[in-house]
C-alpha positions in Angstrom: -32.8 13.9 10.2 -30.7 11.7 12.3 -28.1 14.4 12.7 -30.8 16.8 13.8 -31.8 14.3 16.5 -28.2 14.0 17.7 -28.0 17.8 17.9 -31.3 18.0 19.8 -30.1 15.2 22.2 -26.8 17.1 22.8 -28.6 20.4 23.3 -31.0 18.9 25.9 -27.9 17.7 27.8 -25.7 20.7 27.1 -23.2 18.5 25.3 -20.7 20.2 22.9 -20.5 18.5 19.5 -17.6 18.7 17.2 -18.4 17.3 13.8 -15.7 16.8 11.2 -15.4 15.7 7.6 -12.2 13.7 7.6 -9.2 14.2 5.3 -9.3 12.1 2.2 -6.6 11.8 -0.4 -6.9 13.9 -3.5 -7.3 10.7 -5.6 -10.4 9.9 -3.6 -11.6 13.5 -3.9 -11.3 13.3 -7.6 -13.0 10.0 -7.7 -16.1 11.7 -6.4 -16.0 14.2 -9.2 -15.2 11.6 -11.9 -18.1 9.4 -10.7 -20.5 12.4 -11.1 -21.1 12.6 -7.3 -19.5 16.1 -6.8 -22.8 18.0 -6.7 -24.3 15.6 -4.1 -21.1 15.8 -2.1 -21.2 19.5 -2.0 -24.9 19.5 -1.0 -24.1 17.1 1.8 -21.6 19.6 3.2 -24.2 22.4 2.9 -26.7 20.3 4.7 -24.3 19.4 7.5 -23.4 23.1 7.9 -27.1 24.0 8.0 -27.8 21.5 10.8 -24.7 22.5 12.8 -25.7 26.2 12.5 -29.0 25.5 14.4 -26.9 25.4 17.6 -23.7 27.3 17.0 -23.2 27.6 20.8 -22.9 23.8 21.0 -22.0 22.5 17.6 -19.0 23.1 15.4 -18.3 21.6 12.0 -14.9 21.2 10.5 -14.0 20.2 7.0 -10.6 18.6 6.3 -11.6 16.9 3.1 -10.2 19.4 0.6 -7.1 19.0 -1.4 -4.1 20.3 0.6 -0.4 19.7 0.8 -0.9 16.6 2.9 -4.0 15.2 1.1 -2.2 15.6 -2.3 0.7 13.4 -1.1 2.1 11.4 -4.1 1.0 7.8 -4.2 4.0 5.4 -4.2 4.5 3.3 -7.3 2.5 0.1 -7.4 5.6 -1.9 -8.2 7.5 -0.8 -5.0 5.7 -1.9 -1.9 8.6 -0.8 0.3 7.7 2.9 -0.2 5.2 4.2 2.2 3.5 7.6 2.5 3.8 10.0 5.4 0.2 11.1 5.7 -1.8 8.1 4.4 -1.7 4.3 4.5 -3.3 4.3 1.1 -5.8 6.7 -0.6 -8.7 6.0 1.8 -7.0 5.9 5.3 -4.9 8.6 6.8 -2.2 7.9 9.4 -2.2 9.0 13.0 0.2 11.9 12.2 -2.5 13.5 10.0 -5.1 12.8 12.6 -3.0 14.6 15.1 -2.8 17.6 12.7 -6.6 17.6 12.5 -7.0 17.5 16.3 -4.5 20.2 16.8 -6.5 22.5 14.5 -9.8 21.7 16.1 -8.5 22.2 19.7 -6.4 25.3 18.9 -3.1 23.7 19.7 0.0 25.0 17.8 0.4 23.5 14.4 3.9 22.9 13.0 3.1 24.1 9.5 3.8 20.8 7.9 0.4 20.5 6.4 -0.6 23.9 4.9 -4.2 24.2 3.7 -5.5 21.4 5.8 -9.1 22.3 6.5 -10.9 24.4 9.0 -14.4 25.3 10.3 -17.2 25.0 7.8 -19.9 27.6 8.7 -23.0 28.6 6.7 -21.7 32.1 5.8 -18.5 30.5 4.4 -19.8 27.3 2.7 -20.0 28.7 -0.8 -16.5 30.2 -0.6 -15.0 27.1 0.9 -16.6 24.8 -1.7 -15.3 27.1 -4.5 -11.8 27.0 -3.0 -12.0 23.2 -2.8 -13.1 22.9 -6.4 -10.2 25.2 -7.5 -7.7 23.1 -5.4 -9.1 19.9 -7.0 -8.8 21.4 -10.5 -5.1 22.3 -9.8 -4.5 18.8 -8.5 -5.9 17.3 -11.7 -3.7 19.6 -13.9 -0.6 18.7 -11.8 -1.4 14.9 -11.8 -2.7 14.1 -15.3 -1.8 10.4 -15.0 -3.7 10.0 -11.8 -6.7 11.8 -13.2 -6.6 9.8 -16.4 -6.5 6.5 -14.5 -9.5 7.6 -12.4 -11.4 8.9 -15.5 -10.8 5.5 -17.2 -12.3 3.7 -14.2 -15.3 6.0 -14.2 -15.8 5.3 -17.9 -15.4 1.6 -17.5 -18.0 1.5 -14.8 -20.4 3.8 -16.6 -20.0 6.7 -14.2 -18.6 9.3 -16.5 
């Protein structure tokens, strides 16, 4: 409801809105699944897309939350604080360099190819296909990172979310 009000406000004033779902690390993405929140997360994206589509002339929605080369960046070992990641500070907060990649895509600036698969527009006609691709990418990440997935699964079990 509040987003609809924002869209109406923008439409009354001819303001262009660019909505984005920010990049999150694959571990955070899997955490949503392990906690049983994946269906709700997908519905939220469908709902955002539906609201954005009411004024396609003024509102665009971009989704950068899927698993990609950058969002699947390996986490450094806990016992070595000297190692840092290129794209993320930790699993919840991305660095400026990744934010610049997002902005380059949104504003149509040339991208350097260092972050393949990093998001794009999320439109009603493509929501189902985009969500299916995101589920598949997450499934691949889980298979390629069984230790990470097991750690997250254990946390979900411990806190009664699995």
